[in-house]
C-alpha positions in Angstrom: 60.9 -11.4 16.4 60.9 -8.0 18.0 57.8 -7.0 16.0 54.6 -6.5 18.1 51.5 -7.9 16.4 48.2 -6.1 16.7 45.1 -8.2 16.7 41.6 -7.1 16.2 38.3 -8.8 15.7 36.3 -8.3 12.6 32.6 -9.1 12.6 31.3 -10.6 9.4 27.6 -10.5 8.8 25.7 -12.8 6.6 23.6 -11.0 3.8 20.6 -12.7 2.3 19.3 -11.4 -1.0 15.6 -11.7 -1.3 14.5 -12.2 -4.9 11.8 -9.9 -6.2 9.8 -12.9 -7.3 9.0 -13.7 -3.6 6.6 -10.7 -3.7 3.8 -9.6 -4.1 2.7 -10.5 -0.6 -0.7 -9.8 0.8 -0.2 -6.9 3.1 -3.8 -6.3 4.2 -7.3 -7.5 3.6 -9.6 -4.6 3.5 -12.1 -4.4 6.4 -15.7 -3.7 5.9 -16.3 0.1 5.9 -19.2 2.4 4.7 -18.2 5.0 2.3 -20.9 8.0 2.1 -21.6 9.7 -1.2 -18.9 12.2 -1.9 -16.6 10.9 0.9 -13.2 9.3 1.0 -11.9 6.4 3.1 -8.2 5.7 3.7 -6.8 2.4 4.5 -3.7 1.8 6.9 -1.6 -1.0 7.9 -2.8 -3.5 10.4 -1.1 -1.6 13.3 -2.8 1.7 12.3 0.3 3.2 10.8 0.9 4.1 7.2 2.5 1.6 4.9 6.2 1.9 4.5 7.0 1.2 0.8 10.4 1.2 -1.0 10.6 3.3 -4.2 10.1 1.2 -7.3 7.7 -1.2 -5.7 4.5 -2.1 -7.6 1.3 -1.9 -5.6 -2.0 -3.8 -6.4 -5.0 -2.3 -4.8 -8.5 -3.9 -5.2 -12.0 -3.0 -3.7 -15.3 -4.8 -3.7 -18.4 -2.8 -3.0 -22.0 -4.0 -2.2 -23.4 -1.8 -5.0 -22.2 -0.3 -8.4 -21.0 3.2 -7.9 -18.4 5.5 -9.4 -15.1 5.6 -7.4 -11.7 7.1 -7.6 -8.7 5.2 -6.0 -5.1 6.1 -5.2 -2.6 6.7 -2.6 -1.6 9.6 -0.2 1.9 10.2 1.0 2.9 11.3 4.5 2.7 14.9 3.4 -1.0 14.4 2.5 -0.3 14.7 -1.2 -2.9 12.6 -3.0 -2.2 10.7 -6.3 -5.2 9.3 -8.2 -4.5 6.1 -10.1 -8.0 4.9 -10.9 -11.5 6.1 -11.8 -14.4 3.9 -12.8 -17.9 2.7 -12.1 -18.9 -0.8 -10.8 -18.9 -2.9 -7.8 -15.4 -4.4 -8.2 -12.4 -2.0 -8.7 -8.6 -2.6 -9.2 -5.7 -0.4 -9.8 -1.9 -1.2 -10.0 0.8 1.4 -9.8 4.5 1.9 -9.0 5.5 3.9 -6.0 8.3 6.4 -7.2 9.9 7.3 -3.8 10.5 5.4 -0.6 8.2 6.5 2.2 5.1 6.1 4.1 1.7 5.8 2.1 -2.1 5.1 2.8 -4.5 4.0 0.2 -7.9 5.6 -0.5 -11.2 5.1 -2.1 -13.5 8.1 -2.9 -17.1 7.5 -3.5 -18.1 10.1 -6.2 -21.7 8.9 -6.2 -24.6 10.3 -4.1 -25.3 6.9 -2.3 -23.5 5.2 0.6 -21.8 2.0 -0.4 -20.2 -0.7 1.8 -16.6 -2.0 1.3 -17.2 -5.9 1.3 -13.7 -6.9 0.5 -10.5 -6.1 -1.3 -6.8 -6.3 -0.9 -3.6 -4.2 -0.9 -0.5 -6.1 -2.2 3.0 -5.2 -2.7 
């Protein structure tokens, strides 16, 4: 038994797989905000930062307004590149889209009418 044994410790981590059907989760309820005619409002995460979203994630974005107006909706990446996913007229608007690349995003609503409207509700889910 002249052999010398080398001992080493190996750490084993437990991996937990989260099934996709656990999502969507509500990430944020939209706060009340005024959107002047021709202006855009962007929505950020609760801590004031952009949302970190993994590529391939489906996002649902809804907005309720106090009046019927024409709006455009979509998302803006951390390079300020805007992607429009919706255009319509009414007081309730909804869009659903898939984020292609992992990164940081904010969501926007542009009031394309002349009148100021108020956001009275809505959600961002992913």
